[in-house]
NUDREN-956361 format. One record per residue (C-alpha): residue number from 1; y, x, z. Coordinates in steps of 0.02 Angstrom, whole numbers, plus 50000, padded with zeros to 5 digits. Each point is the difference from the previous one (the first is absolute). Example, Ala and Ser with C-alpha at 12.3 -4.5 7.8 and 13.67 -1.06 7.14 Angstrom:
BEGIN
i/y/x/z
1/49775/50615/50390;
2/50172/50069/49967;
END
This chain:
BEGIN
i/y/x/z
1/56497/47658/42502;
2/49837/50013/49926;
3/49973/50182/50103;
4/50046/49915/50157;
5/49858/49857/49964;
6/49872/50147/49953;
7/50054/50072/50164;
8/49983/49857/50098;
9/49818/49952/49931;
10/49948/50194/50010;
11/50045/49971/50194;
12/49915/49848/50023;
13/49823/50062/49911;
14/50016/50177/50094;
15/49869/50072/50094;
16/50010/50019/50197;
17/49886/50168/49968;
18/50136/50109/50000;
19/50109/49946/50123;
20/49821/49991/50128;
21/49997/50185/49932;
22/50171/50047/50035;
23/50006/49922/50183;
24/49846/50072/50023;
25/50044/50175/49953;
26/50169/49979/50107;
27/49894/49941/50146;
28/49902/50152/49959;
29/50143/50126/50016;
30/50077/49939/50134;
31/49870/49965/50115;
32/49965/50182/50054;
33/50146/50025/50072;
34/50017/49865/50111;
35/49840/50044/50037;
36/50018/50158/50052;
37/50115/49946/50111;
38/49909/49886/50076;
39/49842/50117/50016;
40/50125/50139/50084;
41/49894/50024/50157;
42/49818/49969/49901;
43/50074/50138/49889;
44/50080/50120/50131;
45/49823/49992/50138;
46/49880/50020/49838;
47/50102/50150/49921;
48/50063/50064/50160;
49/50199/50015/49943;
50/50151/49941/50072;
51/50082/49847/49940;
52/50127/50105/49892;
53/49879/50042/49880;
54/49955/49825/49967;
55/50173/49958/49935;
56/50022/50177/49922;
57/49846/49908/49886;
58/50096/49867/49958;
59/50166/50079/49977;
60/49895/50110/49871;
61/49935/49849/49924;
62/50186/49932/49973;
63/50062/50138/49947;
64/49897/50038/49871;
65/50023/49822/49921;
66/50172/49998/50001;
67/50013/50181/49920;
68/49895/49963/49854;
69/49995/49809/49982;
70/50150/50040/49863;
71/49872/50121/49893;
72/49862/49863/50049;
73/50110/49862/49866;
74/50010/50114/49860;
75/49806/50054/50032;
76/49948/49834/49984;
77/50086/49962/49837;
78/49977/50147/49915;
79/49795/50010/50035;
80/49966/49815/50011;
81/50050/49889/50143;
82/49835/49928/50041;
83/49915/50140/49978;
84/50090/50100/50107;
85/50011/49880/50140;
86/49797/50001/50001;
87/50009/50177/50017;
88/50127/49995/50153;
89/49911/49846/50085;
90/49824/50116/50000;
91/50093/50150/50047;
92/50079/49886/50142;
93/49829/49934/50061;
94/49947/50171/50009;
95/50126/50070/50107;
96/49964/49858/50114;
97/49839/50031/49985;
98/50062/50192/50087;
99/50097/49914/50127;
100/49862/49896/50083;
101/49871/50162/49973;
102/50141/50120/50084;
103/49959/50139/50120;
104/50161/50081/50025;
105/50184/49966/50001;
106/49988/50113/49842;
107/49884/49882/49905;
108/50099/49827/50044;
109/50161/50095/49941;
110/49938/50042/49836;
111/49909/49829/49971;
112/50166/49890/50044;
113/50120/50132/49909;
114/49895/49980/49856;
115/49968/49804/50011;
116/50206/49998/49987;
117/50003/50095/49872;
118/49882/49895/49879;
119/50085/49833/50096;
120/50170/50079/49874;
121/49892/49956/49842;
122/49932/49844/50063;
123/50172/49902/50057;
124/50082/50011/49815;
125/49839/49919/49936;
126/50012/49854/50097;
127/50174/49958/49923;
128/49925/50012/49848;
129/49844/49902/50003;
130/50127/49865/50063;
131/50112/50036/49844;
132/49847/49966/49865;
133/49936/49846/50095;
134/50116/49891/50058;
135/50168/49923/49935;
136/50119/49907/50059;
137/49997/49912/50189;
138/49836/50068/50016;
139/50052/50191/49960;
140/50136/49970/50145;
141/49869/49921/50100;
142/49872/50151/49964;
143/50152/50128/50060;
144/50005/49895/50154;
145/49823/50014/50029;
146/50000/50187/49973;
147/50122/50026/50156;
148/49928/49881/50097;
149/49834/50108/49972;
150/50061/50133/50146;
151/50025/49886/50130;
152/49848/49919/49962;
153/49914/50184/50022;
154/50103/50032/50159;
155/49918/49819/50067;
156/49825/50061/49937;
157/50024/50181/50077;
158/50044/49929/50160;
159/49848/49850/50023;
160/49866/50116/49902;
161/50047/50187/50064;
162/50029/49938/50179;
163/49843/49919/49995;
164/49893/50135/49927;
165/50083/50139/50130;
166/49966/49897/50145;
167/49830/49970/49916;
168/49892/50090/49859;
169/50128/50136/49996;
170/50148/50043/49924;
171/49922/50082/49836;
172/49929/49848/49946;
173/50186/49934/49953;
174/49999/50139/49866;
175/49816/49967/49935;
176/50059/49818/49988;
177/50136/50073/49864;
178/49898/50076/49914;
179/49897/49865/49963;
180/50148/49884/49948;
181/50066/50162/49890;
182/49813/49981/49910;
183/50055/49819/49997;
184/50173/50012/49932;
185/49921/50142/49858;
186/49888/49861/49938;
187/50106/49870/49991;
188/50118/50109/49924;
189/49900/49994/49821;
190/50036/49812/49999;
191/50178/50040/49992;
192/50090/50000/49843;
193/50004/50183/49913;
194/50179/50071/50007;
195/50012/50118/49817;
196/50041/50203/50043;
197/50167/50075/49926;
198/49944/50153/49946;
199/50177/50019/49934;
200/50078/50002/50173;
201/50042/50171/50075;
202/49991/50034/50161;
203/50170/50101/50097;
204/49901/50117/50110;
205/50158/50096/50053;
206/50080/49834/50062;
207/49832/49951/50079;
208/50013/50149/50093;
209/50171/49967/50044;
210/49961/49851/50053;
211/49868/50031/50112;
212/50087/50181/50084;
213/50146/49853/50055;
214/49886/49886/50063;
215/49902/50119/50124;
216/50148/50081/50069;
217/50078/49846/50046;
218/49847/49922/50071;
219/49946/50146/50096;
220/50197/50015/50043;
221/49999/49819/50073;
222/49846/50023/50068;
223/50038/50141/50110;
224/50166/49951/50065;
225/49929/49934/50162;
226/49851/50125/50032;
227/50126/50154/49927;
228/50185/49941/50077;
229/50117/49925/49877;
230/50120/50168/50005;
231/49926/50102/50143;
232/49829/50082/49978;
233/49885/49947/50143;
234/49843/50085/50046;
235/49886/49898/49881;
236/50106/50067/49842;
237/49885/50083/49889;
238/50136/50118/49956;
239/50181/50012/50042;
240/50174/50073/49913;
241/50133/50084/50105;
242/49915/49864/50121;
243/50038/49849/49882;
244/49857/49880/49973;
245/49893/50005/49858;
246/50026/49801/49987;
247/50192/49998/49935;
248/49948/50160/49898;
249/49856/49916/49890;
250/50108/49859/49995;
251/50160/50099/49926;
252/49854/50059/49888;
253/49942/49823/49938;
254/50178/49941/49964;
255/50052/50172/49882;
256/49822/49983/49936;
257/50004/49811/49958;
258/50183/50037/49914;
259/49938/50134/49883;
260/49850/49846/49942;
261/50124/49890/49956;
262/50128/50117/49936;
263/49828/50058/49890;
264/49942/49824/49954;
265/50163/49963/49952;
266/50033/50156/49876;
267/49816/49939/49935;
268/50055/49826/49959;
269/50154/50038/49902;
270/49891/50094/49904;
271/49878/49881/49966;
272/49858/50104/50084;
273/49846/49936/50102;
274/50062/49973/50193;
275/49890/49969/50145;
276/50116/49869/50044;
277/50141/49901/49898;
278/50170/49975/50081;
279/50016/49838/49905;
280/49909/49925/50155;
281/50142/50045/50071;
282/50130/49963/49881;
283/50115/49859/50080;
284/50078/49959/50173;
285/49866/49845/50008;
286/49841/50125/49981;
287/50088/50130/50121;
288/50031/49850/50123;
289/49829/49941/49974;
290/49949/50163/50059;
291/50116/50025/50148;
292/49922/49832/50058;
293/49808/50049/49972;
294/50040/50155/50098;
295/50079/49920/50136;
296/49881/49873/50045;
297/49857/50130/49980;
298/50109/50115/50128;
299/50045/49865/50130;
300/49812/49895/49975;
301/49907/50185/50038;
302/50102/50035/50140;
303/49977/49859/50072;
304/49812/50007/49977;
305/49998/50160/50086;
306/50116/49949/50154;
307/49929/49824/50033;
308/49816/50061/50027;
309/50095/50154/50088;
310/50068/49883/50138;
311/49822/49919/50020;
312/49901/50131/50035;
313/50143/50115/50091;
314/50096/49861/50103;
315/49856/49871/50024;
316/49863/50121/49972;
317/49869/49918/49896;
318/49882/50091/49907;
319/49990/50029/49812;
320/49899/49864/49957;
321/50092/49885/50111;
322/50170/50044/49908;
323/49903/49992/49841;
324/49949/49796/50055;
325/50181/49972/50059;
326/50102/50043/49865;
327/49848/49874/49866;
328/50147/49864/49973;
329/50142/50125/49957;
330/49878/50076/49866;
331/49938/49812/49936;
332/50185/49954/49997;
333/50011/50148/49876;
334/49862/49952/49899;
335/50048/49797/49983;
336/50198/50047/49959;
337/49940/50124/49850;
338/49863/49895/49930;
339/50115/49822/50004;
340/50184/50074/49983;
341/49951/49997/49799;
342/50032/49809/50027;
343/50192/50023/50037;
344/50053/50101/49824;
345/50039/49834/49948;
346/50083/49926/50122;
347/50126/50133/50069;
348/50048/50163/49887;
349/49944/50166/50083;
350/50181/50040/50061;
351/49960/49870/50127;
352/49838/49995/50051;
353/50021/50194/50032;
354/50156/49977/50097;
355/49921/49859/50100;
356/49844/50104/50041;
357/50118/50144/50049;
358/50073/49860/50137;
359/49837/49954/50049;
360/49934/50174/50019;
361/50156/50044/50122;
362/49988/49834/50095;
363/49805/50052/50044;
364/50038/50164/50041;
365/50161/49961/50102;
366/49888/49856/50083;
367/49874/50135/50050;
368/50130/50110/50067;
369/50050/49891/50114;
370/49853/49931/50066;
371/49870/50135/50017;
372/49950/50013/50176;
373/49836/50059/50098;
374/49895/49878/49921;
375/49966/49949/49822;
376/49938/49818/49986;
377/50198/49923/50021;
378/50011/49857/49853;
379/50149/50100/49932;
380/49920/50156/49975;
381/49854/49938/49919;
382/50143/49862/49885;
383/50106/50181/49979;
384/49846/50089/49917;
385/49966/49856/49890;
386/50166/49999/49942;
387/50020/50180/49986;
388/49824/49979/49870;
389/50071/49870/49907;
390/50157/50086/49950;
391/49929/50169/49987;
392/49859/49925/49877;
393/50098/49907/49882;
394/50129/50133/49997;
395/49873/50126/49931;
396/49915/49871/49873;
397/50180/49956/49952;
398/50074/50192/49961;
399/49844/50052/49909;
400/50009/49830/49877;
401/50173/50002/49974;
402/49994/50179/49942;
403/49859/49987/49883;
404/50139/49861/49929;
405/50162/50094/49998;
406/49937/50140/49946;
407/49953/50026/49805;
408/49821/49927/49976;
409/49931/50145/49909;
410/50025/50105/50158;
411/49881/49907/50114;
412/49902/50110/50022;
413/50139/50137/50080;
414/50079/49841/50097;
415/49813/49980/50079;
416/49979/50200/50032;
417/50194/49988/50083;
418/49956/49862/50115;
419/49843/50096/50057;
420/50105/50166/50034;
421/50158/49905/50112;
422/49844/49898/50074;
423/49914/50160/50077;
424/50160/50117/50048;
425/50102/49855/50060;
426/49864/49959/50094;
427/49942/50166/50067;
428/50202/50031/50015;
429/50026/49865/50104;
430/49846/50039/50138;
431/50076/50160/50003;
432/50181/49957/50038;
433/49972/49865/50102;
434/49859/50106/50092;
435/50171/50118/50024;
436/50125/49893/50039;
437/49913/49929/50149;
438/49925/50149/50052;
439/50177/50069/50017;
440/50080/49839/50065;
441/49850/50000/50154;
442/50067/50180/50046;
443/50185/49963/50001;
444/49958/49844/50115;
445/49878/50112/50096;
446/50112/50131/50034;
447/50164/49884/50052;
448/49879/49897/50099;
449/49925/50166/50096;
450/50177/50040/50039;
451/50058/49842/50080;
452/49850/49989/50131;
453/50013/50108/50150;
454/49836/50003/50024;
455/49943/50102/49851;
456/50037/50169/50046;
457/50067/50133/49910;
458/49843/50113/50020;
459/49881/49859/49914;
460/50136/49963/49846;
461/49993/50186/49959;
462/49808/50016/50005;
463/49976/49855/49893;
464/50073/50030/49818;
465/50112/49827/49980;
466/50042/50048/49815;
467/49810/50010/49947;
468/49965/49803/50065;
469/49883/49900/49936;
470/49954/49813/50037;
471/49877/50031/50131;
472/49900/49843/50095;
473/50023/50015/50191;
474/49829/50066/50007;
475/50036/50153/49886;
476/50181/50040/50082;
477/49938/50017/50171;
478/49857/50126/49917;
479/50137/50090/49937;
480/50090/50002/50180;
481/49860/50049/50068;
482/49995/50162/49964;
483/50195/50006/50070;
484/50060/50019/50194;
485/50044/49802/49956;
486/49995/49915/50181;
487/49919/49835/50015;
488/50163/49903/49999;
489/50063/50112/49848;
490/49851/49926/49919;
491/50041/49829/50022;
492/50179/50023/49934;
493/49948/50087/49859;
494/49887/49869/49931;
495/50115/49850/50036;
496/50146/50115/49894;
497/49853/50026/49841;
498/49970/49821/50033;
499/50174/49947/49955;
500/50048/50151/49881;
501/49854/49970/49892;
502/50011/49816/49991;
503/50197/50032/49964;
504/49960/50099/49845;
505/49896/49892/49933;
506/50127/49856/50009;
507/50143/50112/49937;
508/49886/50061/49843;
509/49952/49839/49961;
510/50168/49930/49990;
511/50039/50169/49897;
512/49890/49924/49879;
513/50059/49821/50000;
514/50181/50086/49980;
515/49916/50088/49849;
516/49910/49830/49929;
517/50185/49922/49990;
518/50085/50149/49912;
519/49852/49959/49867;
520/50094/49830/49951;
521/50127/50110/49916;
522/49880/50071/49870;
523/49897/49833/49995;
524/50145/49890/49944;
525/50033/50119/49860;
526/49822/49950/49923;
527/49959/49924/49854;
528/50057/49804/49990;
529/49795/49958/49932;
530/49837/50076/49975;
531/49993/49991/49814;
532/49859/50027/49860;
533/49837/50082/50037;
534/49891/50173/49983;
535/49966/50065/49832;
536/49832/50046/49979;
537/50037/50164/49960;
538/50102/50083/50155;
539/50026/50196/49942;
540/50102/50028/49814;
541/49943/50160/49906;
542/50111/50145/50003;
543/50086/49951/49821;
544/50037/49817/50065;
545/50149/49900/49945;
546/50019/49901/50175;
547/50184/50037/49998;
548/50027/49903/49842;
549/49882/49856/50069;
550/50002/49994/50155;
551/50191/49968/50087;
552/50024/50101/50174;
553/50046/49831/50086;
554/49878/49843/49922;
555/50102/49888/50112;
556/50142/50018/49907;
557/49945/50000/49841;
558/49920/49844/50040;
559/50143/49918/50063;
560/50092/50078/49818;
561/49845/49900/49916;
562/50023/49832/50091;
563/50211/50001/49943;
564/49956/50048/49830;
END
């Protein structure tokens, strides 16, 4: 009882400075990716490079962060969280300066990949700062604000980077991040210093196995659309008996991933240091939480890809117009992530999670059945807001619940696991949604072309429908200009394309809605309540006795204490 009172008093008197550092640093880390997307037109012009090069740079940063996130948690604990955080923030600011000064696609790629790698050091530190500075209700709300900082960075990037790109130039967005990095570095000296754990040994073999598996999976899934789901396309960098490298890399990634889990399982049984502690996923509840996290991030990022695709291709909006059109969606994610903590005392996580997935599925269904050629429909806006509210609440809820459900001494591993799942699920969501929508588009185009007698077989043979992509009417006219298409065939082809791309987007959104409904099953297996708070030491030393002191299912243990 005395400890609870002390915790409450500490929560009341806790400084706002650590939370300010956490939120601003998350904004610094997330702003860059969104700014690159918004600034794509200016970058492609200045560096004389195709838009795919900018996409490659974004992917490089995401993959680097996901690959080394598990290692980042251990490095921070081993050498001191605040010290490692400060070094990483400084390097990230320098990487942003490199982006701002880029004179070639290679320089842009290297700078963005470097920023992603150091974010792997920054992300776990943010969880540590919350654990060591906030307790009780304020800790839960701080975690919600950490989750909310990601959509906040998205909104700021849309407004600031979009404005800079149209006025003083895209490079100033990244100069701004250099300044924010300097501010975060200075403010971090006022954050409570977290002692280093010199006895903590780092499992380098496990770290490289994890990085290898993540890189293989990431490149495999990201290549599904351009390289081919099974049969290799002309864009594939290599082929194996005509097979696309994408499924080969995915299979290799799964194999290396299995080797990784076997490796850390063996070391855990031998009580040796490991890069990740399997007790984070010890029971069905932790696995259910992870499943909910992965599905929501998959659905959310896939929808965040398909909806702008609809705006730009079907409606013909520019990049900046698209950015401003989805601001209601982004703001709703931010608000839900911020305020969902107030519902923890009203309903258990399993109920909040199930309701959240129902809201997400309903929102996607509403959007799918109401999208047409115009965007200002009330139902569309309502659907976007509902989607953001459901997505934001679930993302914050599952992270908070996993932190509560897993052994408290393993909160560092939980933070790293959350970062890994967040980035990998997001990359896979975009890749799979893109491949599915394009495949559906090609199938619909092929069927429609056969059903329209005005489209000659000669024109069909000249256009490779198997390599179809989402094209605007102007882009399609340009493609057909190099063929023998007559004016009547062009008109028919445009009509077919308009119907096919809209149908492909609708079915894709409905597929995501169905997946969200399936997530209700693991959501109902989440814990019945969020119990306890994070300890101030988030990584056990090598010779820890956590097996004896901390049960694998804290909720069950608390229930037993209550009965006693």
